[in-house]
C-alpha positions, 0 to 999 in steps of 0.5 A, a space after each residue: 490489536 494491531 493497527 495499520 495507519 496509512 498516509 500520503 495519499 492527495 490530488 495530483 496532476 497527471 504524469 506526477 508522484 505521491 508516496 504513500 506510507 502505511 506503519 502498523 503498531 500494536 504487539 506483534 512479534 513478525 510480519 511477513 507480507 505486506 501490500 498495497 490494494 486499490 479499489 475505485 469505484 463500481 469496480 473490485 478491490 485490486 491487488 496493486 503492489 507486496 512485498 516479503 518480508 526478505 524483499 521481493 516484490 511482485 507488481 500488477 502489470 497496470 503500474 510496473 515501472 510506475 511505482 515502488 514498493 518497499 519496507 523497513 521493517 524495523 519501522 514496520 513499514 511498508 511504503 508505495 510511491 507512485 511514478 507517473 501517475 495516470 488518472 486511472 490511477 484514482 482509486 482507495 489505495 489499501 494496505 495490509 500485513 500478514 501479522 505474527 502477534 497476539 493475534 495473527 492474522 492478516 489486518 488491513 489500514 483503513 485506505 486513503 483517496 489518490 485521486 489524480 487529475 486529467 
């Protein structure tokens, strides 16, 4: 079974920075796309950023220029560097990964809370 474990969330003031990490473990042959979603109370889960196995990236318009998505394929880990944080970035952040392994499917992390105070 594959597990995704996130870390790095917390409370930060507006304008501050946080770095999220998400590591995949288990029987993994290859990971294709990895990404980050977020869900604020009363809202639907939305895509924040995604990164392909070759490093190509895609960002939501609301975070372009402020967030950077990167990955370390050797460690099966994806990162989200979040700068210039705004109160509207407050949400639970989830990572996902398209894993080819004993069971090939998309896996999700448990979520990590990011709270930005004004």
